[in-house]
Phi, psi and omega in degrees: 000319179297321180296318178300313179299321178300312180294324178295318178296317178299315180298311180297319179296319181292323177295315179298316179296318178299320179295322178296318179294320178296318178301318179295318179299313181293324176296328179291317186267334186253156175266349183061032176286343179245130180294145176275154166233136180274166186300317181297316179296320178295319181303322182279344181241009187299329182295332182256017186234139173270124181259129178243123179266114184259023175271183178277160186303321181297329177289314181300319182294328178287316186199137175203166176285150182302132178067012178291144177262126178286124176238345177073181179233297182300323182246032180302136179236110177299321179303317180297317179295317181297328176290325182276329184233091182283325182281109184285358175260004179300148174281116184235134171238125178257139178220160172219212179291310184235338180121012181268302179298323182296328177296319178301314181292319179297324177297322178295321178294317179299316179297330179278001175105000176288130191258344187232063184249133177232162180246128180288113181297121180082358174057204181295334177297311181293323176304310180291322178299335177273006180068027176271149188287147171232161188230150180266187184296340179270000181081013180265143177298141183218156172263353179282135178229129175291122190268006176068297179204164179299318184289323180279340184293345179298341179278347178267109185267326183246157178095175180259121183280126178243136184243357186283000000 
């Protein structure tokens, strides 16, 4: 029993430490101009939320959140989003791998007049780390996650890392 408790304490400590490190990383890259939403809160409100995936298409095809709309990053088109989302008061959550690129896209939406935009804290990596489902290009649930790069993939604890 003591051994079990020891491993449980180590596991909880490592998750907490990882979250602290992730928080530090996001503070380094983000201005926090867009409010975060955590994975659990998004999971409970996803039906009333428009999800925008701000990663590149090859990432989206490997794995994305259910019903997410691909908007990209390098070739992001505000006009395209405005055609798909006419109501600027819609509840929108933008995500990427960790929450860095998604903040940039969310800022563009905010500047264009969208009033209810949030950034998924920890991105699709944190979503998968919480054991929430992701889907492939065929709409089937998958454990594969596009890991973006070897250095950023350390934040993805669960799932199968894909780099192609």
